[in-house]
C-alpha positions as YAML, in Angstrom:
chain: A
units: angstrom
residues:
- id: 1
  name: ARG
  ca: [51.29, 125.54, 8.85]
- id: 2
  name: THR
  ca: [48.09, 124.22, 9.09]
- id: 3
  name: ASN
  ca: [48.01, 124.47, 13.10]
- id: 4
  name: VAL
  ca: [48.81, 128.28, 12.46]
- id: 5
  name: GLU
  ca: [46.25, 129.14, 9.80]
- id: 6
  name: ARG
  ca: [43.86, 126.95, 12.01]
- id: 7
  name: ILE
  ca: [44.01, 129.80, 14.32]
- id: 8
  name: GLY
  ca: [43.99, 132.77, 11.97]
- id: 9
  name: GLY
  ca: [47.77, 133.29, 11.61]
- id: 10
  name: THR
  ca: [50.10, 133.32, 8.60]
- id: 11
  name: ILE
  ca: [53.51, 132.02, 7.69]
- id: 12
  name: ASP
  ca: [55.71, 133.94, 5.03]
- id: 13
  name: VAL
  ca: [58.51, 132.40, 3.54]
- id: 14
  name: GLU
  ca: [61.23, 134.46, 1.73]
- id: 15
  name: SER
  ca: [64.37, 132.89, 0.35]
- id: 16
  name: THR
  ca: [67.19, 134.62, -1.40]
- id: 17
  name: SER
  ca: [69.81, 132.51, -2.97]
- id: 18
  name: GLY
  ca: [73.29, 132.81, -1.21]
- id: 19
  name: VAL
  ca: [71.94, 134.80, 1.27]
- id: 20
  name: GLY
  ca: [69.26, 132.45, 3.48]
- id: 21
  name: THR
  ca: [65.28, 132.09, 4.38]
- id: 22
  name: THR
  ca: [63.42, 134.33, 6.22]
- id: 23
  name: MET
  ca: [60.40, 132.77, 8.02]
- id: 24
  name: ARG
  ca: [57.58, 135.13, 9.31]
- id: 25
  name: ILE
  ca: [54.91, 133.59, 11.87]
- id: 26
  name: CYS
  ca: [52.14, 135.93, 12.88]
- id: 27
  name: ILE
  ca: [49.62, 134.70, 15.42]
- id: 28
  name: PRO
  ca: [46.70, 136.82, 16.18]
- id: 29
  name: LEU
  ca: [46.84, 138.82, 19.23]
- id: 30
  name: THR
  ca: [43.31, 137.81, 20.00]
- id: 31
  name: LEU
  ca: [45.13, 134.82, 21.44]
- id: 32
  name: ALA
  ca: [46.79, 134.88, 25.03]
- id: 33
  name: ILE
  ca: [48.75, 132.04, 26.55]
- id: 34
  name: VAL
  ca: [47.77, 131.83, 30.30]
- id: 35
  name: PRO
  ca: [49.52, 129.90, 33.33]
- id: 36
  name: ALA
  ca: [46.47, 127.81, 34.22]
- id: 37
  name: LEU
  ca: [45.78, 125.18, 36.99]
- id: 38
  name: LEU
  ca: [44.47, 121.71, 35.79]
- id: 39
  name: VAL
  ca: [41.59, 120.19, 37.61]
- id: 40
  name: SER
  ca: [39.20, 117.54, 37.01]
- id: 41
  name: VAL
  ca: [35.74, 116.83, 37.90]
- id: 42
  name: GLY
  ca: [34.45, 113.23, 36.85]
- id: 43
  name: ASN
  ca: [36.08, 112.30, 33.35]
- id: 44
  name: GLU
  ca: [36.20, 115.78, 32.38]
- id: 45
  name: ARG
  ca: [38.98, 118.50, 32.61]
- id: 46
  name: TYR
  ca: [39.02, 122.13, 33.14]
- id: 47
  name: ALA
  ca: [41.39, 124.71, 33.63]
- id: 48
  name: ILE
  ca: [41.52, 127.85, 36.03]
- id: 49
  name: PRO
  ca: [43.60, 130.97, 35.50]
- id: 50
  name: GLN
  ca: [46.21, 131.00, 37.86]
- id: 51
  name: VAL
  ca: [46.22, 134.93, 37.83]
- id: 52
  name: ASN
  ca: [42.56, 134.08, 40.03]
- id: 53
  name: LEU
  ca: [44.21, 131.38, 42.20]
- id: 54
  name: LEU
  ca: [45.33, 132.27, 45.88]
- id: 55
  name: GLU
  ca: [45.84, 128.61, 47.22]
- id: 56
  name: LEU
  ca: [44.81, 125.05, 46.96]
- id: 57
  name: VAL
  ca: [43.38, 123.17, 49.89]
- id: 58
  name: ARG
  ca: [42.87, 119.49, 50.87]
- id: 59
  name: THR
  ca: [40.33, 118.64, 53.33]
- id: 60
  name: HIS
  ca: [37.41, 116.24, 54.16]
- id: 61
  name: LEU
  ca: [33.69, 116.89, 53.55]
- id: 62
  name: GLN
  ca: [33.38, 116.91, 57.33]
- id: 63
  name: ASP
  ca: [35.01, 120.26, 57.37]
- id: 64
  name: ILE
  ca: [32.47, 121.67, 55.50]
- id: 65
  name: VAL
  ca: [29.35, 123.33, 57.31]
- id: 66
  name: SER
  ca: [26.19, 124.80, 56.11]
- id: 67
  name: VAL
  ca: [25.67, 128.71, 56.72]
- id: 68
  name: TYR
  ca: [21.67, 129.61, 55.77]
- id: 69
  name: ASP
  ca: [21.60, 126.39, 53.25]
- id: 70
  name: ALA
  ca: [24.90, 127.28, 51.76]
- id: 71
  name: PRO
  ca: [28.21, 124.86, 51.92]
- id: 72
  name: VAL
  ca: [31.13, 126.87, 53.68]
- id: 73
  name: TYR
  ca: [34.43, 125.96, 54.74]
- id: 74
  name: ARG
  ca: [36.33, 127.85, 57.64]
- id: 75
  name: TYR
  ca: [39.43, 129.49, 55.74]
- id: 76
  name: ARG
  ca: [41.90, 131.63, 57.38]
- id: 77
  name: GLU
  ca: [39.38, 132.46, 60.22]
- id: 78
  name: ILE
  ca: [36.72, 133.52, 57.61]
- id: 79
  name: LEU
  ca: [33.83, 131.24, 56.09]
- id: 80
  name: LEU
  ca: [34.51, 130.53, 52.53]
- id: 81
  name: PRO
  ca: [31.76, 129.90, 50.36]
- id: 82
  name: LEU
  ca: [31.98, 126.96, 48.22]
- id: 83
  name: VAL
  ca: [31.10, 126.29, 44.57]
- id: 84
  name: PHE
  ca: [30.63, 122.53, 43.90]
- id: 85
  name: LEU
  ca: [31.71, 122.47, 40.20]
- id: 86
  name: ARG
  ca: [30.16, 119.23, 39.89]
- id: 87
  name: ASP
  ca: [26.71, 120.13, 41.03]
- id: 88
  name: THR
  ca: [27.33, 123.72, 38.96]
- id: 89
  name: LEU
  ca: [27.94, 121.98, 35.87]
- id: 90
  name: GLN
  ca: [25.63, 118.92, 36.49]
- id: 91
  name: ILE
  ca: [28.13, 116.33, 36.17]
- id: 92
  name: ASP
  ca: [27.14, 112.92, 37.21]
- id: 93
  name: GLY
  ca: [28.72, 110.87, 40.03]
- id: 94
  name: ALA
  ca: [28.57, 112.72, 43.15]
- id: 95
  name: ILE
  ca: [30.81, 112.01, 46.15]
- id: 96
  name: GLU
  ca: [28.54, 109.71, 48.46]
- id: 97
  name: ALA
  ca: [28.51, 109.84, 52.47]
- id: 98
  name: GLY
  ca: [28.67, 106.72, 54.20]
- id: 99
  name: PRO
  ca: [27.65, 106.16, 57.95]
- id: 100
  name: ASP
  ca: [31.46, 106.60, 59.19]
- id: 101
  name: VAL
  ca: [32.53, 110.35, 58.01]
- id: 102
  name: SER
  ca: [36.43, 109.22, 58.60]
- id: 103
  name: GLN
  ca: [36.09, 107.19, 55.42]
- id: 104
  name: LEU
  ca: [34.80, 110.22, 53.37]
- id: 105
  name: PRO
  ca: [37.29, 111.13, 50.45]
- id: 106
  name: ALA
  ca: [39.58, 113.94, 50.69]
- id: 107
  name: ILE
  ca: [38.33, 116.91, 48.75]
- id: 108
  name: HIS
  ca: [40.07, 119.61, 46.71]
- id: 109
  name: ILE
  ca: [39.47, 123.43, 47.06]
- id: 110
  name: ALA
  ca: [40.65, 125.85, 44.47]
- id: 111
  name: VAL
  ca: [40.94, 128.94, 46.87]
- id: 112
  name: LEU
  ca: [39.65, 131.75, 43.87]
- id: 113
  name: LYS
  ca: [39.42, 135.52, 43.87]
- id: 114
  name: ALA
  ca: [37.32, 136.70, 40.94]
- id: 115
  name: GLU
  ca: [36.10, 140.12, 41.09]
- id: 116
  name: GLY
  ca: [36.82, 140.92, 44.01]
- id: 117
  name: VAL
  ca: [34.49, 138.05, 45.62]
- id: 118
  name: THR
  ca: [36.93, 135.09, 47.05]
- id: 119
  name: PHE
  ca: [35.41, 131.53, 47.30]
- id: 120
  name: GLY
  ca: [36.51, 127.93, 47.10]
- id: 121
  name: LEU
  ca: [35.80, 126.05, 43.86]
- id: 122
  name: VAL
  ca: [35.62, 122.22, 45.05]
- id: 123
  name: VAL
  ca: [37.08, 119.75, 42.52]
- id: 124
  name: ASP
  ca: [37.83, 115.99, 42.36]
- id: 125
  name: GLU
  ca: [41.31, 116.20, 41.56]
- id: 126
  name: ILE
  ca: [44.06, 118.93, 41.13]
- id: 127
  name: LEU
  ca: [46.17, 117.66, 37.85]
- id: 128
  name: ALA
  ca: [48.81, 120.13, 37.01]
- id: 129
  name: SER
  ca: [50.16, 123.63, 36.54]
- id: 130
  name: GLN
  ca: [50.47, 124.06, 32.57]
- id: 131
  name: GLU
  ca: [50.17, 127.45, 30.12]
- id: 132
  name: ILE
  ca: [47.31, 126.88, 27.73]
- id: 133
  name: VAL
  ca: [46.03, 129.07, 24.59]
- id: 134
  name: VAL
  ca: [42.99, 131.05, 25.03]
- id: 135
  name: LYS
  ca: [40.56, 131.74, 22.27]
- id: 136
  name: PRO
  ca: [37.97, 134.66, 22.32]
- id: 137
  name: LEU
  ca: [34.67, 133.50, 22.82]
- id: 138
  name: ALA
  ca: [32.31, 133.24, 19.98]
- id: 139
  name: ASP
  ca: [29.36, 135.54, 19.97]
- id: 140
  name: SER
  ca: [26.65, 132.85, 20.71]
- id: 141
  name: LEU
  ca: [28.45, 131.82, 23.81]
- id: 142
  name: LYS
  ca: [28.84, 135.39, 25.17]
- id: 143
  name: GLN
  ca: [25.31, 135.23, 26.16]
- id: 144
  name: ALA
  ca: [25.31, 132.25, 28.22]
- id: 145
  name: GLY
  ca: [25.72, 132.04, 32.04]
- id: 146
  name: VAL
  ca: [27.72, 129.07, 32.53]
- id: 147
  name: PHE
  ca: [29.40, 126.46, 30.10]
- id: 148
  name: SER
  ca: [32.26, 124.47, 29.90]
...
């Protein structure tokens, strides 16, 4: 009951002797259950809506090139612009490249399409696929450019 009320829902219980009990659980329509891909960067976990996910790619840092000072990955004959989630959210612990590129760790790219733009989101690890509950943003967060 506490969890339902915490998200703005209600539980009504009606009992009639000799007939039975009816329980009515109402959950606000402002909540949505969305299939999501769980990823990690550093010690943090993030959810990416699967509706935006095109493909998952595992590659190595030496496969990433720079075009006009922007990192890109050759993906199905196109140059896919990359966004490193670690850099965007300013998370410590960037991958360090040693002198031998064959020893570089594999990286994971979630190929996403959002608002007509296809790009690769570089994350440390792909964790799982899970359905999550999405609540509406608080008004104070709607103005923020980037947050997690």
